[in-house]
N, C-alpha and C positions, 0 to 999 in steps of 0.2 A: 499566624498557622497554630494551631494545638499541636502540641509532638506528637500525638495519637490519634488524629484526624484523619476520618478514612473514608472514600469514595464508595457509591452505591454496591462496589461488588466487596467491601471489607477491606480493600486494600489500605495503609497504613501510609498517606501522601507525603509523612516525611522522607519516608524511607525510597517512596518512588522519585522524589526530586535526585535523593542521592544516587540512587540506579542512574537517572538518565544525565546527569552529570558525566559518571564515571563511565558509563560504557558509551557516551557523547565523548567524551578525551581523548578515550581509545581510540573511535572510529574516525573523530576527523580528518586524521590525515589520507583514510584512503576516499576521501571526495576535497578532498582542498590537500595536495602535497603530492603524494604517490598517485594520485590521478584527481584531474581537474572536473568541477560537477558545472556545468551550462546551464544556467537557471533562467526562465523568462514566464514573470509573469504575476512578481511576489508583492506585487503591489494589490493585488484579489486577495492575497491574506489577511491584509492589513482591514481591509473595508469586508470581512465577514463576521455575522453575528458570533456570539462564543458557545452559544449551543446549537442543536441540532444543523449540522453540515454533517453531508456526506459525501468524504472523497472518492471517487472513484479511478483506475488506474489500471493501467495494462501491468502484467508480471512478469518478471524477467528472474528472480533468486526469492528463496524463502524469505530471509531476514535484510539482506543489503536494500532492496527497495525502501523498507518501512524508515527503516533505520534514516536512510535519507530523507524523508522526509519529514521525521523530527528534526532535525538538522533544519533542511529551508523553512519550514513553518515555525519555530523560534527565531532564528537569523531573522525572519521576515517581520516577526510581531515585533524583533529588538530594533528596528529600524533599518535592518541592511537590507540594501537595494539591489535586489538578482545577485546574491552573494551567500557565502557563508565564513567570511572573513572574520576573525577575531572571537575564539568562543568564548567570551563573554556571556554572550546569551545564553548559556547552557547556565548560568547562574542559578537563574528563575523563571526554570522554563512552565509552560503550559502544560498543567497537569491532567486536564482533563480531554488529552487525545486517546482514544482507544483506534486500537485495530483488528480486522478479522481475522483469525487463522483457525487452520485444521486442528482439531482437537491430540493428532495422533501426528501432529507435527510439531507440537509445543509440549507434547511428554517423550519426545527422543531425547533423552540426557538431562544434564544437569544445566549447560547454559540454556537453553530452551525452556525450561521450567521459570528459570532466573528473568530473562526476557519475557514472560508471559505475565509476569508479575509489573513489568510496565506498562501495561496497558492489553492484552491481549482478549479479546474477547473467541472463546473458543469454540467450534462449530463441528459437531459430525456430518463428514461431507456423505449425501445418501449414494453418489454416483461413485465413489473411490475408496478401497480401502486398500492398508497395507502397502502404498504403493502402486496398487491396481485397479484399473475400470472395474466395478462389479455390474454383472449384469442383471439383476437384480436391484432397484433401486429402492433402499431400506425408507422409512417414514421418516419424515421434518421431524426434530425434536422441538416441541411448542416451545422449550427452555430457552432454546438459540436465539429463535427470532423477537422473544421476550428480554434478553440482554441484547439485543444491539437497541432494541428500543429505548429500555432503560439508560445504555451507553448515549444515545444521542439525545434525551432528553437532558442529561449532563453537560454533553458537551459535542464534541467533532468523532468522528468514525472513517477508521480507512477501510476500504474494501474494493476487492480487486473479484471483480463480478465474474473473470471467466472461471475462477477458482482453482487455474493451475498455471505455471510457469512458459506452458508451450505457447508459441505466437499460433493468433487466428481462429481460435477456442471457439466455440459459443459463449456469449456471455448467460448465464443463470437465471431464469428466471425468477428464482428468492430476490435477487436484486430491485427486481421492478417493484416486486409485491410490496420491500420494507419502501421504495421508495411511496409507493400508492399511499400506505397505511400512515406512514409518520409525516408525511411532505417535508422532506428534508429540503435546506440549500446544497443543490449536489455541483458541487465542484471538478469537471475533470481533469487528468492530469494524463501525461505521458513520456514515459521515458525509457533510453535507451542507454546502451553502453555496459551494463550494469551484467548482461551475461556474458560478455568477453573480458569483464574485471572480475568478476566473483567467478569461484564454483555454483554449484548449484543452489546449495545451502545458503549461499551468501554470508558465510562467514571467513571461508579464505580467499585471498586473495589470489587469481592466477595470472596477470599482468598489470605491469604500472605504466605510468603514458597514457590512459586512454578515457579520451573524453568522453563525460556519463551526461548527455541531457535531460534536463526535468522543465516540461512544460505545464505550464499550469493555464488552465484556460476561463476563459467567465462561465458562470452559473449556467447551467443548461435551463432553458424554456417549457417547462412539463406544464401540461396544466394536469392535475392530479384528479379531478375528477374524472374528466373525460376522455384521459389517453387511454388506451387498452394497455394492457401489459406488453403484447407485441409488441406496440408502439414505441413504447419506454425502452424494452430492451436495442431496438433499432437505434434509437437513440444516444444510448449510452455503446453501443458498437462504432459508431459511427463517432462518438466523442473521443473514444478512446484509441482511437484508431485502429479499429479490428473488424471492423465491418469485413464480410469478403469480398465485395469491391473495391475497398483497397489491394486485395492481390490481383486483379484484375489489370491493373494500370503495372506492372511489375511485370516484365518478360518472364517467359517459363522456367529460361535457360540462364538468366540471371538470381531467380532462384533457387534453383540447383546450383550454381557455382557459388551463391553464396552459403548454401548448406554445407557443403564442401569444404569452403573456404573457413567453417565455425569448427569440423570436425576436425581439422589440421592443426586449427589453434588450441582444441582442447587435448589431443593428442600431443603438441609438443609441450602444453603446460603440464 
């Protein structure tokens, strides 16, 4: 690889490789040491094509979720079976992995700006600004969707289709439009435990000894030509276990008790 070879977004791959190595080494014990990451389905990662793969996942923190995915993907490609033991897999990381993130999040400080270089595709959220929902939605920036298409053509893209770290929020239709337009292999991931392990940004550890789960599911079966946007949205919601029907199987009193317990944990942290 040439020293100054760049990806389609102009990022120097040599620099990106070293950023992944450094941040991977710094964060490894957050998932294998201080806490434990239980992985299921890593064999699916090894069988995916090199490009045009879209990972969809529920979202619990701004950065810890994505960092875990970089660890799991590279460990799986290096032959690890459902584990991230021995960080040697970071020496030759997959460099065409990207993730979709809100522009305002990636501009909030020096560290997020550095992390953006690792592979962020920044988008302007039409429904939210300054951490608050907006009543009048802004127009979608066509450059945002175009950049996601460029990233898919070059490699793998991670997206959180709910656009928020809150559970059971609706999946945004933009994800379905991207699936219809670019016809990627869509791989669902369901995570848990990150909200208890980290603060909301996913930069600071709140508690040690938490079992984090990371489940990789088989690619979705999608009829790109005939499935409607609404049908794809519903498939995504079920796949990442964020469809409203999942709430119905949990008694209301248990949901309330769970929320109160989380508030107590956050207060103690």
